[in-house]
C-alpha positions as a Markdown table, in Angstrom:
| # | Residue | x | y | z |
|---|---|---|---|---|
| 1 | Met | 12.3 | 23.6 | -15.0 |
| 2 | Thr | 15.6 | 21.9 | -15.6 |
| 3 | Glu | 15.8 | 18.1 | -15.6 |
| 4 | Glu | 18.0 | 16.7 | -12.8 |
| 5 | Arg | 21.2 | 15.1 | -14.2 |
| 6 | Thr | 21.6 | 11.4 | -13.6 |
| 7 | Thr | 25.1 | 10.6 | -12.4 |
| 8 | Pro | 26.9 | 7.4 | -13.3 |
| 9 | Leu | 26.5 | 6.2 | -9.7 |
| 10 | Arg | 22.8 | 6.8 | -9.7 |
| 11 | Ala | 22.4 | 5.1 | -13.1 |
| 12 | Arg | 24.2 | 2.1 | -11.8 |
| 13 | Met | 22.0 | 1.9 | -8.8 |
| 14 | Ile | 18.9 | 2.1 | -11.0 |
| 15 | Glu | 20.3 | -0.7 | -13.1 |
| 16 | Asp | 20.9 | -2.8 | -10.0 |
| 17 | Met | 17.3 | -2.2 | -8.8 |
| 18 | Arg | 15.8 | -3.0 | -12.2 |
| 19 | Ile | 17.9 | -6.3 | -12.5 |
| 20 | Arg | 16.3 | -7.4 | -9.2 |
| 21 | Gly | 12.8 | -6.6 | -10.4 |
| 22 | Met | 12.2 | -3.8 | -8.0 |
| 23 | Gly | 9.0 | -1.8 | -8.6 |
| 24 | Asp | 9.0 | 1.9 | -9.7 |
| 25 | Lys | 7.8 | 3.2 | -6.4 |
| 26 | Ala | 10.4 | 1.3 | -4.5 |
| 27 | Gln | 13.1 | 2.5 | -6.8 |
| 28 | Glu | 12.0 | 6.1 | -6.4 |
| 29 | Ala | 12.0 | 5.7 | -2.6 |
| 30 | His | 15.5 | 4.2 | -2.6 |
| 31 | Ile | 16.8 | 7.1 | -4.8 |
| 32 | Arg | 15.2 | 9.7 | -2.5 |
| 33 | Ala | 16.9 | 8.0 | 0.5 |
| 34 | Ile | 20.4 | 8.0 | -1.1 |
| 35 | Lys | 19.8 | 11.6 | -2.2 |
| 36 | Asp | 19.0 | 12.6 | 1.3 |
| 37 | Phe | 22.1 | 10.9 | 2.6 |
| 38 | Ala | 24.3 | 12.6 | 0.0 |
| 39 | Gly | 22.8 | 15.9 | 1.0 |
| 40 | Phe | 23.8 | 15.3 | 4.6 |
| 41 | Leu | 27.3 | 14.3 | 3.5 |
| 42 | Arg | 27.7 | 17.1 | 1.0 |
| 43 | Arg | 29.8 | 14.8 | -1.2 |
| 44 | Ser | 29.3 | 11.6 | -3.2 |
| 45 | Pro | 27.6 | 8.9 | -1.0 |
| 46 | Asp | 29.9 | 6.1 | -2.1 |
| 47 | Thr | 32.8 | 7.9 | -0.3 |
| 48 | Ala | 31.0 | 7.5 | 3.1 |
| 49 | Thr | 32.8 | 6.0 | 6.1 |
| 50 | Pro | 31.3 | 4.1 | 9.1 |
| 51 | Asp | 31.5 | 7.3 | 11.1 |
| 52 | Asp | 29.5 | 9.1 | 8.4 |
| 53 | Leu | 26.8 | 6.4 | 8.7 |
| 54 | Arg | 26.7 | 6.8 | 12.4 |
| 55 | Ala | 26.5 | 10.6 | 12.2 |
| 56 | Tyr | 23.6 | 10.3 | 9.7 |
| 57 | Gln | 21.7 | 7.9 | 11.9 |
| 58 | Leu | 22.1 | 10.3 | 14.8 |
| 59 | His | 21.0 | 13.2 | 12.6 |
| 60 | Met | 17.8 | 11.3 | 11.6 |
| 61 | Thr | 17.1 | 10.5 | 15.2 |
| 62 | Asn | 17.6 | 14.1 | 16.4 |
| 63 | Ala | 15.5 | 15.4 | 13.6 |
| 64 | Gly | 12.6 | 13.3 | 14.7 |
| 65 | Val | 12.4 | 11.1 | 11.6 |
| 66 | Thr | 9.7 | 8.5 | 12.2 |
| 67 | Pro | 10.9 | 4.9 | 12.7 |
| 68 | Ser | 9.2 | 3.8 | 9.4 |
| 69 | Met | 11.0 | 6.5 | 7.4 |
| 70 | Phe | 14.3 | 5.8 | 9.3 |
| 71 | Asn | 14.1 | 2.1 | 8.5 |
| 72 | Ala | 13.2 | 2.7 | 4.9 |
| 73 | Arg | 16.3 | 4.8 | 4.5 |
| 74 | Ile | 18.4 | 2.1 | 6.1 |
| 75 | Val | 17.0 | -0.5 | 3.7 |
| 76 | Ala | 18.0 | 1.8 | 0.8 |
| 77 | Leu | 21.5 | 2.4 | 2.2 |
| 78 | Arg | 22.0 | -1.3 | 2.7 |
| 79 | Phe | 21.1 | -1.9 | -0.9 |
| 80 | Phe | 23.3 | 1.0 | -2.1 |
| 81 | Phe | 26.4 | -0.1 | -0.2 |
| 82 | Gly | 25.9 | -3.9 | -0.4 |
| 83 | Val | 24.9 | -4.1 | -4.1 |
| 84 | Thr | 25.8 | -1.0 | -6.0 |
| 85 | Cys | 29.1 | -0.2 | -4.1 |
| 86 | Gly | 30.1 | -3.8 | -3.2 |
| 87 | Arg | 30.8 | -2.7 | 0.3 |
| 88 | Glu | 29.0 | -5.3 | 2.4 |
| 89 | Glu | 31.0 | -4.4 | 5.5 |
| 90 | Met | 29.1 | -1.1 | 5.7 |
| 91 | Lys | 25.9 | -3.0 | 6.7 |
| 92 | Arg | 27.4 | -3.7 | 10.1 |
| 93 | His | 27.2 | 0.0 | 10.9 |
| 94 | Met | 23.5 | 0.4 | 10.2 |
| 95 | Gln | 20.8 | -0.2 | 12.8 |
| 96 | Phe | 17.0 | -0.5 | 12.4 |
| 97 | Gln | 14.8 | 1.4 | 14.8 |
| 98 | Arg | 12.1 | -0.4 | 16.7 |
| 99 | Asn | 8.7 | 0.6 | 15.2 |
| 100 | Pro | 6.0 | 0.3 | 17.8 |
| 101 | Arg | 2.9 | -1.2 | 16.3 |
| 102 | Lys | -0.5 | 0.3 | 17.1 |
| 103 | Leu | -4.0 | -1.1 | 16.3 |
| 104 | Pro | -5.3 | 0.6 | 13.2 |
| 105 | Val | -8.4 | 2.7 | 12.9 |
| 106 | Val | -11.3 | 0.4 | 12.1 |
| 107 | Leu | -14.9 | 1.3 | 11.1 |
| 108 | Ser | -17.8 | -0.6 | 12.4 |
| 109 | Val | -20.2 | -2.4 | 10.1 |
| 110 | Glu | -22.8 | 0.4 | 10.8 |
| 111 | Glu | -20.2 | 3.1 | 9.9 |
| 112 | Ile | -19.3 | 1.2 | 6.7 |
| 113 | Ala | -23.0 | 1.3 | 5.7 |
| 114 | Glu | -23.3 | 5.0 | 6.5 |
| 115 | Leu | -20.1 | 5.7 | 4.5 |
| 116 | Met | -21.3 | 3.8 | 1.5 |
| 117 | Ala | -24.7 | 5.6 | 1.5 |
| 118 | Ala | -22.8 | 8.9 | 1.5 |
| 119 | Val | -20.5 | 8.2 | -1.4 |
| 120 | Pro | -20.8 | 11.0 | -3.9 |
| 121 | Gly | -22.1 | 10.6 | -7.5 |
| 122 | Pro | -23.0 | 11.0 | -10.1 |
| 123 | Gly | -23.8 | 7.4 | -10.6 |
| 124 | Leu | -22.5 | 4.4 | -8.8 |
| 125 | Lys | -18.8 | 4.4 | -9.9 |
| 126 | Tyr | -17.2 | 5.5 | -6.7 |
| 127 | Arg | -19.7 | 3.5 | -4.5 |
| 128 | Ala | -18.8 | 0.4 | -6.4 |
| 129 | Ala | -15.1 | 1.1 | -6.3 |
| 130 | Leu | -15.1 | 1.8 | -2.5 |
| 131 | Gly | -17.4 | -1.3 | -2.1 |
| 132 | Ile | -14.6 | -3.4 | -3.7 |
| 133 | Ser | -12.0 | -1.8 | -1.4 |
| 134 | Tyr | -14.0 | -2.9 | 1.7 |
| 135 | Gly | -15.8 | -6.0 | 0.4 |
| 136 | Ala | -12.7 | -7.6 | -1.1 |
| 137 | Gly | -10.0 | -6.0 | 1.0 |
| 138 | Leu | -8.2 | -4.4 | -2.0 |
| 139 | Arg | -5.7 | -1.6 | -1.9 |
| 140 | Ala | -6.5 | 1.7 | -3.7 |
| 141 | Ser | -4.1 | 1.0 | -6.6 |
| 142 | Glu | -5.5 | -2.5 | -7.0 |
| 143 | Val | -9.1 | -1.2 | -7.2 |
| 144 | Cys | -8.2 | 1.4 | -9.8 |
| 145 | Asn | -6.3 | -1.0 | -12.0 |
| 146 | Leu | -9.2 | -3.5 | -12.2 |
| 147 | Arg | -10.6 | -4.4 | -15.6 |
| 148 | Val | -14.1 | -5.6 | -16.4 |
| 149 | Thr | -12.7 | -9.1 | -17.2 |
| 150 | Asp | -11.1 | -9.3 | -13.7 |
| 151 | Ile | -14.6 | -10.0 | -12.2 |
| 152 | Asp | -15.2 | -13.7 | -12.3 |
| 153 | Ser | -18.9 | -14.1 | -11.3 |
| 154 | Asp | -18.8 | -17.9 | -12.0 |
| 155 | Arg | -16.1 | -18.6 | -9.4 |
| 156 | Met | -17.0 | -15.6 | -7.2 |
| 157 | Leu | -13.5 | -14.3 | -7.4 |
| 158 | Ile | -11.7 | -11.0 | -8.4 |
| 159 | His | -8.4 | -11.3 | -10.3 |
| 160 | Val | -5.9 | -8.8 | -8.9 |
| 161 | Glu | -3.2 | -8.3 | -11.4 |
| 162 | Glu | 0.2 | -7.2 | -10.2 |
| 163 | Gly | -0.8 | -6.1 | -6.7 |
| 164 | Lys | 1.7 | -5.1 | -4.1 |
| 165 | Gly | 5.1 | -6.5 | -4.9 |
| 166 | Gly | 4.0 | -7.1 | -8.5 |
| 167 | Lys | 2.2 | -10.4 | -7.6 |
| 168 | Asp | -1.1 | -11.5 | -9.0 |
| 169 | Arg | -3.7 | -12.9 | -6.6 |
| 170 | Lys | -7.4 | -13.8 | -6.2 |
| 171 | Ala | -9.8 | -11.9 | -3.9 |
| 172 | Met | -13.2 | -12.9 | -2.7 |
| 173 | Leu | -16.3 | -11.7 | -4.4 |
| 174 | Ser | -19.3 | -11.7 | -2.1 |
| 175 | Pro | -22.9 | -11.9 | -3.5 |
| 176 | Ala | -23.7 | -8.4 | -2.1 |
| 177 | Leu | -20.6 | -7.0 | -3.8 |
| 178 | Leu | -21.5 | -8.8 | -7.1 |
| 179 | Asp | -25.0 | -7.3 | -7.0 |
| 180 | Leu | -23.5 | -3.8 | -6.5 |
| 181 | Leu | -21.1 | -4.3 | -9.4 |
| 182 | Arg | -23.9 | -5.6 | -11.7 |
| 183 | Glu | -26.0 | -2.5 | -10.9 |
| 184 | Tyr | -23.0 | -0.3 | -11.7 |
| 185 | Trp | -22.3 | -2.2 | -14.9 |
| 186 | Arg | -25.9 | -1.8 | -16.1 |
| 187 | Glu | -25.7 | 1.9 | -15.5 |
| 188 | Ala | -22.2 | 2.7 | -16.9 |
| 189 | Arg | -21.4 | -0.2 | -19.3 |
| 190 | Pro | -17.7 | 0.2 | -18.8 |
| 191 | Gln | -15.4 | -1.3 | -21.4 |
| 192 | Gly | -11.8 | -2.2 | -20.6 |
| 193 | Trp | -11.1 | -0.5 | -17.2 |
| 194 | Leu | -13.8 | -1.3 | -14.7 |
| 195 | Phe | -13.6 | 2.2 | -13.3 |
| 196 | Pro | -12.5 | 4.4 | -16.3 |
| 197 | Gly | -11.2 | 7.9 | -15.7 |
| 198 | Lys | -11.1 | 10.9 | -18.0 |
| 199 | Pro | -10.1 | 10.1 | -20.7 |
| 200 | Lys | -11.6 | 6.6 | -20.6 |
| 201 | Ile | -8.4 | 5.0 | -21.9 |
| 202 | Asn | -7.0 | 5.5 | -18.4 |
| 203 | Pro | -8.4 | 4.2 | -15.1 |
| 204 | Ile | -9.4 | 6.4 | -12.2 |
| 205 | Ser | -6.5 | 7.3 | -10.0 |
| 206 | Pro | -6.0 | 6.5 | -6.3 |
| 207 | Arg | -6.1 | 10.2 | -5.6 |
| 208 | Gln | -9.6 | 10.4 | -7.1 |
| 209 | Leu | -10.7 | 7.4 | -5.0 |
| 210 | Asn | -9.2 | 9.0 | -1.9 |
| 211 | Arg | -11.2 | 12.2 | -2.5 |
| 212 | Ala | -14.4 | 10.2 | -2.9 |
| 213 | Phe | -13.7 | 8.4 | 0.4 |
| 214 | Thr | -12.9 | 11.6 | 2.2 |
| 215 | Ser | -16.1 | 13.3 | 0.9 |
| 216 | Ala | -18.2 | 10.3 | 2.0 |
| 217 | Arg | -16.6 | 10.2 | 5.5 |
| 218 | His | -17.4 | 13.9 | 6.0 |
| 219 | Thr | -21.0 | 13.6 | 4.7 |
| 220 | Ala | -21.6 | 10.5 | 6.9 |
| 221 | Gly | -20.3 | 12.5 | 9.9 |
| 222 | Ile | -17.6 | 9.9 | 10.8 |
| 223 | Ala | -15.3 | 11.5 | 13.3 |
| 224 | Lys | -12.6 | 8.7 | 13.3 |
| 225 | Pro | -9.4 | 9.6 | 11.5 |
| 226 | Ala | -10.1 | 7.0 | 8.9 |
| 227 | Thr | -8.4 | 6.9 | 5.5 |
| 228 | Leu | -9.2 | 4.9 | 2.4 |
| 229 | His | -6.8 | 2.1 | 3.6 |
| 230 | Thr | -9.1 | 1.9 | 6.7 |
| 231 | Leu | -11.5 | -0.1 | 4.5 |
| 232 | Arg | -8.9 | -2.8 | 4.1 |
| 233 | His | -8.3 | -2.9 | 7.8 |
| 234 | Ser | -12.0 | -3.0 | 8.5 |
| 235 | Phe | -12.4 | -5.9 | 6.1 |
| 236 | Ala | -9.8 | -8.0 | 7.9 |
| 237 | Thr | -11.2 | -7.0 | 11.4 |
| 238 | His | -14.8 | -7.9 | 10.5 |
| 239 | Leu | -13.7 | -11.3 | 9.2 |
| 240 | Leu | -11.8 | -11.8 | 12.4 |
| 241 | Glu | -14.8 | -10.8 | 14.5 |
| 242 | Ala | -16.8 | -13.3 | 12.5 |
| 243 | Asn | -14.4 | -16.0 | 13.8 |
| 244 | Thr | -12.7 | -16.5 | 10.4 |
| 245 | Asp | -9.4 | -18.3 | 10.9 |
| 246 | Val | -6.4 | -16.0 | 10.7 |
| 247 | Arg | -4.8 | -18.2 | 8.1 |
| 248 | Val | -7.9 | -17.7 | 5.8 |
| 249 | Ile | -7.7 | -13.9 | 6.2 |
| 250 | Gln | -4.0 | -14.1 | 5.3 |
| 251 | Val | -4.8 | -16.0 | 2.2 |
| 252 | Leu | -7.6 | -13.6 | 1.2 |
| 253 | Leu | -5.4 | -10.6 | 1.7 |
| 254 | Lys | -2.2 | -12.4 | 0.5 |
| 255 | Thr | -0.2 | -11.4 | 3.6 |
| 256 | Thr | 2.4 | -13.3 | 5.5 |
| 257 | Thr | 2.7 | -12.8 | 9.3 |
| 258 | Asn | 4.5 | -14.5 | 12.1 |
| 259 | Cys | 1.3 | -14.8 | 14.2 |
| 260 | Pro | 0.6 | -18.4 | 15.4 |
| 261 | Pro | -2.5 | -19.9 | 13.8 |
| 262 | Thr | -4.1 | -20.4 | 17.3 |
| 263 | Ala | -3.6 | -16.9 | 18.5 |
| 264 | Arg | -6.6 | -14.6 | 18.7 |
| 265 | Gly | -7.5 | -11.0 | 19.6 |
| 266 | Arg | -5.1 | -8.1 | 19.8 |
| 267 | Ala | -2.1 | -10.2 | 18.6 |
| 268 | Asp | -4.1 | -11.2 | 15.5 |
| 269 | Leu | -5.1 | -7.6 | 14.8 |
| 270 | Leu | -1.5 | -6.3 | 15.2 |
| 271 | Ser | -0.1 | -9.1 | 13.1 |
| 272 | Ile | -2.6 | -8.6 | 10.3 |
| 273 | Ser | -2.4 | -4.8 | 10.4 |
| 274 | Ser | 1.3 | -4.8 | 10.0 |
| 275 | Ala | 0.9 | -7.0 | 6.9 |
| 276 | Leu | -1.8 | -4.8 | 5.4 |
| 277 | Arg | 0.5 | -1.8 | 4.7 |
């Protein structure tokens, strides 16, 4: 397999993204978007005209590109033209699509219990990992990157280092989750990574955690189209159902929404679910 050549234009865009502290995944997504645009143009993307941008947006619409993907590409194009090319005027010719928000899939408390009982072994590693995903509302990558020292049983907190957006935060540690983690620690005695992979110098991967979740969902007979991220949505929803103030949920999950503090019900769920992505 031959390695793809990095053009001076792409190298400059990568430098611009690094200067602004953009994460690796965001950089890769931006590069893919500009590559797709260049493929549509069949020439260097920095030579594009307003008519080219209009034609590309029509092309994406006619091709059935989802609103989220459409908007992600527009964000990348705005960065490319506004920052890398110094052509701010091109932003006027880009439009975001309305992205209709739907309530996420949520598992009931009973379904969560059935799921946890069905988590595959051997041992308690994956049950403990999925328990953190639900019990603390952590993303898959955040669970996988936890270290033993991130569990603060004195303050009943979990330190999440460089979560989404590269920001550290604290997550709640419930007594039930602490009991599960202590049981797992007595069994496995992990050092360094809380959930070591193979070799142990690396943590388990989100892919492995997703496989464990899918296996447990099938074994438990849960028919809902739930994914690993459903645990995070379920965490927020169950807190809301327990009359936890929305502002408290936002702090626990480190989200920012435009939902008024006094609003309840569907508006809260939509607001929180959009921030949980």
